[in-house]
C-alpha positions as a printed NumPy array, in Angstrom:
array([[ 17.18 , -56.224, -33.278],
       [ 18.835, -55.212, -36.549],
       [ 20.679, -57.837, -38.564],
       [ 24.464, -57.285, -38.641],
       [ 25.72 , -55.384, -41.65 ],
       [ 27.309, -57.524, -44.353],
       [ 30.847, -56.323, -44.886],
       [ 32.558, -55.954, -48.26 ],
       [ 36.18 , -57.038, -48.563],
       [ 38.203, -55.202, -51.227],
       [ 41.711, -55.805, -49.875],
       [ 42.529, -59.062, -51.64 ],
       [ 46.039, -57.895, -52.601],
       [ 46.848, -58.126, -48.88 ],
       [ 45.337, -61.586, -48.54 ],
       [ 42.351, -63.423, -49.94 ],
       [ 40.009, -66.108, -48.663],
       [ 41.196, -69.717, -48.662],
       [ 39.55 , -71.575, -51.541],
       [ 37.446, -74.711, -50.889],
       [ 39.91 , -76.735, -52.962],
       [ 42.761, -75.605, -50.709],
       [ 40.778, -76.424, -47.556],
       [ 40.138, -79.942, -48.832],
       [ 43.796, -80.426, -49.76 ],
       [ 45.111, -79.281, -46.394],
       [ 42.752, -81.703, -44.642],
       [ 44.125, -84.516, -46.792],
       [ 47.578, -83.463, -45.682],
       [ 46.524, -83.433, -42.016],
       [ 45.35 , -87.011, -42.434],
       [ 49.001, -87.89 , -43.232],
       [ 50.638, -85.805, -40.529],
       [ 54.041, -87.476, -40.175],
       [ 57.369, -85.727, -40.798],
       [ 58.178, -85.981, -44.533],
       [ 61.85 , -86.537, -43.69 ],
       [ 61.184, -89.598, -41.527],
       [ 62.179, -92.934, -43.144],
       [ 59.249, -94.988, -41.858],
       [ 56.046, -95.673, -43.768],
       [ 54.137, -92.757, -42.266],
       [ 56.953, -90.375, -43.15 ],
       [ 57.17 , -91.736, -46.671],
       [ 53.414, -91.223, -47.131],
       [ 53.755, -87.599, -46.072],
       [ 56.786, -87.183, -48.358],
       [ 54.754, -88.527, -51.281],
       [ 52.102, -85.854, -50.701],
       [ 54.748, -83.14 , -50.451],
       [ 56.283, -84.18 , -53.761],
       [ 52.83 , -84.449, -55.319],
       [ 52.238, -80.822, -54.325],
       [ 55.633, -79.781, -55.709],
       [ 55.005, -81.459, -59.064],
       [ 51.46 , -80.117, -59.319],
       [ 52.526, -76.548, -58.565],
       [ 55.266, -76.671, -61.193],
       [ 53.013, -78.257, -63.814],
       [ 50.125, -75.814, -63.412],
       [ 52.452, -72.804, -63.446],
       [ 54.375, -74.132, -66.446],
       [ 57.657, -74.205, -64.461],
       [ 60.105, -76.895, -65.611],
       [ 62.749, -76.305, -62.972],
       [ 63.113, -76.577, -59.187],
       [ 60.538, -75.6  , -56.552],
       [ 61.654, -74.841, -52.985],
       [ 58.794, -74.518, -50.511],
       [ 59.12 , -71.598, -48.079],
       [ 56.953, -69.721, -45.583],
       [ 55.964, -67.118, -48.179],
       [ 57.224, -64.6  , -50.725],
       [ 59.199, -62.598, -48.142],
       [ 61.299, -65.595, -47.137],
       [ 61.729, -66.538, -50.794],
       [ 63.036, -63.059, -51.588],
       [ 65.344, -63.076, -48.576],
       [ 66.677, -66.504, -49.575],
       [ 67.558, -65.431, -53.111],
       [ 68.865, -62.012, -52.018],
       [ 71.23 , -63.518, -49.451],
       [ 72.398, -66.565, -51.368],
       [ 72.349, -65.889, -55.129],
       [ 75.837, -66.644, -56.433],
       [ 76.561, -63.26 , -57.926],
       [ 78.297, -60.404, -56.128],
       [ 76.222, -57.262, -56.774],
       [ 72.584, -56.381, -55.991],
       [ 70.138, -54.092, -57.842],
       [ 66.419, -53.522, -57.224],
       [ 63.563, -51.485, -58.643],
       [ 62.593, -48.31 , -56.798],
       [ 58.966, -49.437, -56.4  ],
       [ 59.568, -52.901, -54.957],
       [ 57.781, -54.291, -51.908],
       [ 59.513, -53.117, -48.709],
       [ 61.035, -56.567, -48.093],
       [ 63.224, -56.2  , -51.2  ],
       [ 65.532, -53.28 , -50.259],
       [ 65.773, -54.76 , -46.77 ],
       [ 66.734, -58.21 , -48.058],
       [ 69.046, -56.96 , -50.804],
       [ 71.053, -54.97 , -48.287],
       [ 72.399, -51.422, -47.969],
       [ 74.75 , -51.738, -50.944],
       [ 71.957, -52.635, -53.382],
       [ 71.44 , -49.932, -56.007],
       [ 67.902, -48.688, -56.576],
       [ 66.838, -48.395, -60.222],
       [ 64.36 , -45.593, -60.843],
       [ 61.002, -45.723, -62.577],
       [ 59.095, -43.336, -64.827],
       [ 55.783, -41.668, -64.017],
       [ 53.955, -44.826, -65.066],
       [ 55.924, -46.839, -62.532],
       [ 57.891, -48.687, -65.226],
       [ 61.585, -49.44 , -64.74 ],
       [ 64.055, -47.035, -66.358],
       [ 65.637, -49.565, -68.706],
       [ 68.487, -47.236, -69.688],
       [ 69.461, -46.763, -66.04 ],
       [ 69.221, -50.528, -65.537],
       [ 71.526, -51.217, -68.492],
       [ 74.037, -48.665, -67.182],
       [ 74.049, -50.303, -63.745],
       [ 74.452, -53.759, -65.275],
       [ 77.444, -52.554, -67.297],
       [ 79.398, -52.381, -64.042],
       [ 79.281, -56.153, -63.592],
       [ 76.994, -59.124, -62.997],
       [ 74.262, -58.632, -60.394],
       [ 71.09 , -60.074, -58.929],
       [ 68.266, -57.784, -60.06 ],
       [ 64.991, -57.802, -58.108],
       [ 61.928, -56.53 , -59.992],
       [ 58.243, -57.251, -59.336],
       [ 56.107, -58.579, -62.135],
       [ 53.132, -56.675, -60.674],
       [ 53.385, -53.835, -58.19 ],
       [ 51.504, -54.558, -54.986],
       [ 50.184, -50.972, -54.575],
       [ 49.441, -49.757, -58.101],
       [ 49.017, -52.99 , -60.062],
       [ 51.541, -51.81 , -62.684],
       [ 52.893, -54.698, -64.773],
       [ 56.605, -54.576, -65.576],
       [ 57.687, -55.834, -69.044],
       [ 59.818, -58.588, -67.528],
       [ 60.289, -60.485, -70.77 ],
       [ 62.111, -57.497, -72.265],
       [ 63.836, -56.571, -68.99 ],
       [ 64.868, -60.192, -68.46 ],
       [ 66.644, -60.197, -71.825],
       [ 68.634, -57.107, -70.816],
       [ 69.591, -58.776, -67.539],
       [ 70.568, -62.106, -69.096],
       [ 72.656, -60.483, -71.832],
       [ 74.603, -58.694, -69.087],
       [ 75.404, -62.029, -67.421],
       [ 73.136, -61.214, -64.482],
       [ 70.242, -62.924, -62.695],
       [ 66.589, -61.855, -62.381],
       [ 64.605, -62.272, -59.152],
       [ 60.915, -61.722, -59.933],
       [ 58.438, -61.11 , -57.127],
       [ 55.274, -62.728, -58.495],
       [ 53.204, -62.66 , -55.304],
       [ 50.52 , -60.51 , -56.989],
       [ 50.616, -62.162, -60.41 ],
       [ 50.937, -65.927, -59.967],
       [ 47.776, -67.771, -61.   ],
       [ 46.623, -64.587, -62.783],
       [ 49.341, -63.951, -65.403],
       [ 51.886, -66.265, -67.056],
       [ 55.119, -66.454, -65.087],
       [ 58.063, -64.495, -66.516],
       [ 61.299, -66.086, -67.663],
       [ 63.334, -65.436, -64.511],
       [ 66.138, -67.098, -62.583],
       [ 64.266, -66.874, -59.282],
       [ 60.53 , -66.367, -58.709],
       [ 58.984, -65.621, -55.314],
       [ 55.427, -66.841, -54.646],
       [ 52.974, -66.588, -51.757],
       [ 49.956, -68.858, -51.308],
       [ 47.71 , -66.501, -49.353],
       [ 47.555, -63.998, -52.232],
       [ 45.803, -66.5  , -54.497],
       [ 43.496, -68.596, -52.329],
       [ 45.949, -70.747, -50.382],
       [ 46.649, -70.578, -46.639],
       [ 48.973, -68.02 , -45.024],
       [ 52.434, -69.177, -44.026],
       [ 53.448, -71.028, -47.19 ],
       [ 55.067, -69.961, -50.442],
       [ 57.798, -71.009, -52.81 ],
       [ 61.02 , -69.958, -54.43 ],
       [ 61.164, -71.186, -58.011],
       [ 64.783, -71.661, -59.104],
       [ 65.848, -72.106, -62.704],
       [ 69.326, -73.445, -61.844],
       [ 70.155, -74.586, -58.311],
       [ 73.841, -73.951, -59.041],
       [ 73.086, -70.196, -58.848],
       [ 71.908, -70.508, -55.221],
       [ 74.157, -71.232, -52.238],
       [ 72.896, -74.275, -50.284],
       [ 72.643, -74.347, -46.484],
       [ 72.002, -78.046, -45.845],
       [ 68.917, -79.601, -44.334],
       [ 65.611, -80.121, -46.123],
       [ 64.346, -78.961, -49.542],
       [ 67.314, -80.497, -51.387],
       [ 69.636, -78.795, -48.92 ],
       [ 68.358, -75.269, -49.599],
       [ 66.071, -74.723, -46.572],
       [ 66.329, -76.079, -43.053],
       [ 63.295, -77.098, -40.994],
       [ 60.458, -79.591, -40.993],
       [ 58.562, -79.446, -44.267],
       [ 54.873, -78.535, -44.157],
       [ 53.227, -81.023, -46.488],
       [ 49.594, -80.051, -45.682],
       [ 50.177, -76.37 , -46.487],
       [ 52.157, -77.222, -49.619],
       [ 49.228, -79.328, -50.808],
       [ 46.783, -76.497, -50.127],
       [ 49.047, -74.079, -52.024],
       [ 49.192, -76.36 , -55.047],
       [ 45.428, -76.942, -54.947],
       [ 44.733, -73.189, -54.876],
       [ 46.93 , -72.63 , -57.927],
       [ 45.339, -75.564, -59.755],
       [ 41.852, -74.177, -59.086],
       [ 42.593, -71.149, -61.303],
       [ 39.574, -69.162, -60.074],
       [ 40.511, -65.834, -61.657],
       [ 38.44 , -64.679, -64.647],
       [ 40.666, -61.774, -65.644],
       [ 38.308, -60.438, -68.314],
       [ 35.487, -60.197, -65.785],
       [ 37.756, -58.589, -63.212],
       [ 39.004, -56.065, -65.792],
       [ 35.388, -55.054, -66.369],
       [ 35.02 , -54.487, -62.632],
       [ 38.253, -52.494, -62.418],
       [ 37.163, -50.361, -65.391],
       [ 33.843, -49.743, -63.606],
       [ 35.746, -48.673, -60.489],
       [ 38.002, -46.322, -62.456],
       [ 35.109, -44.717, -64.329],
       [ 33.114, -44.166, -61.145],
       [ 36.057, -42.595, -59.319],
       [ 36.829, -40.272, -62.239],
       [ 33.168, -39.255, -62.518],
       [ 33.322, -37.512, -59.148],
       [ 36.739, -35.902, -59.483],
       [ 38.959, -38.743, -58.254],
       [ 42.324, -39.727, -59.682],
       [ 43.478, -43.083, -61.048],
       [ 47.164, -43.687, -60.34 ],
       [ 49.213, -45.015, -63.292],
       [ 46.099, -45.085, -65.465],
       [ 48.12 , -45.119, -68.713],
       [ 50.393, -47.968, -67.606],
       [ 49.717, -51.678, -68.153],
       [ 47.949, -52.783, -64.954],
       [ 46.653, -56.053, -63.584],
       [ 42.839, -56.104, -63.352],
       [ 42.84 , -57.207, -59.708],
       [ 44.27 , -53.927, -58.331],
       [ 42.751, -50.455, -58.536],
       [ 44.811, -47.479, -57.365],
       [ 42.617, -44.447, -56.665],
       [ 42.893, -41.114, -54.873],
       [ 40.63 , -38.326, -53.647],
       [ 42.761, -35.15 , -53.607],
       [ 42.002, -33.035, -50.568],
       [ 41.198, -36.027, -48.363],
       [ 43.694, -38.132, -46.416],
       [ 44.326, -41.847, -46.746],
       [ 43.865, -42.344, -42.999],
       [ 40.503, -40.585, -42.992],
       [ 39.315, -42.472, -46.072],
       [ 40.273, -45.813, -44.536],
       [ 38.29 , -45.066, -41.389],
       [ 35.231, -43.841, -43.283],
       [ 35.137, -46.865, -45.569],
       [ 35.683, -49.231, -42.65 ],
       [ 32.804, -47.645, -40.736],
       [ 30.687, -48.135, -43.855],
       [ 31.561, -51.841, -43.812],
       [ 34.086, -51.769, -46.663],
       [ 37.658, -53.028, -46.223],
       [ 40.302, -51.392, -48.426],
       [ 43.928, -50.391, -47.821],
       [ 46.161, -47.372, -48.279],
       [ 49.42 , -47.021, -50.136],
       [ 51.104, -45.831, -46.979],
       [ 52.301, -47.539, -43.833],
       [ 51.594, -46.701, -40.212],
       [ 54.631, -46.158, -38.026],
       [ 54.367, -44.932, -34.449],
       [ 50.861, -43.69 , -35.207],
       [ 52.04 , -41.455, -38.054],
       [ 51.068, -42.023, -41.673],
       [ 53.979, -41.96 , -44.112],
       [ 53.782, -41.301, -47.841],
       [ 54.053, -44.41 , -49.995],
       [ 57.619, -45.035, -51.191],
       [ 56.119, -46.458, -54.396],
       [ 54.21 , -43.263, -55.202],
       [ 57.171, -41.079, -54.238],
       [ 59.397, -43.007, -56.648],
       [ 56.823, -42.449, -59.402],
       [ 56.733, -38.708, -58.747],
       [ 53.027, -38.751, -57.873],
       [ 51.927, -35.297, -56.584],
       [ 51.691, -35.049, -52.795],
       [ 47.945, -34.299, -52.776],
       [ 47.353, -37.521, -54.69 ],
       [ 49.816, -39.652, -52.715],
       [ 48.347, -38.506, -49.402],
       [ 44.801, -39.466, -50.434],
       [ 45.613, -42.804, -52.052],
       [ 43.633, -46.033, -51.62 ],
       [ 44.241, -49.5  , -53.022],
       [ 41.053, -51.338, -53.979],
       [ 41.866, -54.94 , -54.823],
       [ 39.667, -57.757, -56.077],
       [ 39.434, -61.466, -55.317],
       [ 38.217, -64.171, -57.668],
       [ 34.621, -63.782, -56.51 ],
       [ 34.353, -59.993, -56.15 ],
       [ 30.941, -58.86 , -57.406],
       [ 29.743, -55.888, -59.419],
       [ 27.424, -54.82 , -56.595],
       [ 30.395, -54.645, -54.244],
       [ 32.129, -52.197, -56.575],
       [ 28.906, -50.207, -56.822],
       [ 28.685, -50.083, -53.011],
       [ 32.245, -48.795, -52.829],
       [ 31.485, -46.124, -55.438],
       [ 28.321, -45.053, -53.622],
       [ 30.335, -44.497, -50.455],
       [ 33.088, -42.766, -52.466],
       [ 30.491, -40.324, -53.812],
       [ 29.168, -39.65 , -50.305],
       [ 32.642, -38.982, -48.949],
       [ 33.53 , -36.786, -51.938],
       [ 30.309, -34.814, -51.419],
       [ 31.126, -34.224, -47.76 ],
       [ 34.641, -33.227, -48.766],
       [ 33.336, -30.598, -51.195],
       [ 30.857, -29.262, -48.66 ],
       [ 33.47 , -28.898, -45.9  ]])
């Protein structure tokens, strides 16, 4: 009997493995399982762990303001989008799909250039019409493009507006931007799924709803998951220089056999590679890599069995033959060089079959 094939996971931008430090922290939380809002001794012990996690998360991230625990980045974005105390809404054209949904039908989309970077002139013109909440990712979840949020944040602040930064792909990897609201998700950086946070610079800018989390989120607080989240961030497992070397190796190998690197001249985070094989289809590539034991993802979504072009790539003006053959290859803290080489070997085989067809 043959031994089972060892699979290679290169879809860490979707979710990554829970770190040992996070597993240990969540077990500590389970040992103190009482409701953190209960006034008895057991509840107070659980509350102490919850606040320990809150303080640790803020300290490691260098955040000196409030931390509201949520179920993940999507809820954090929805919370800020619905309750930020400013009347208008603006969002970048390449945001995660939750953003236009949460910001609502009246939110204005701000375009990007071919690198995927926000059109700052268009943003300034939109801000001239009055204060707004502006939602812009620090790192794009499909292409890895890094927005210059320090500069953009200055434009937004000077207009009397508020910045909501989606940092799901960048927290624990890059310094946090100076933003009014920051959305985080634990499962993108080695914590468990189902927990995240909304970092808030000034609680007065957010409408309260009563209940837990200082009156800003109702529901029983999840101290064990909050502890695991904080432990994952504190572990800081990402060696970005090493991962950049791996991403450069990926890019060079893809180019060597006629592939395309999306946004290759833009500033990009080392943990995300955006590649394409013109002439192939994303759906076909996904299946072929999966059959070869390699997990990657596409920059398109499946709806009713039909592949749709990525809204991110459309906004960037990426040619159709590139957009329709796009793959996202994303790295975790322990991704190895031989895993990239295995991906490239399969890429070369698929490209060879494509040329021979």
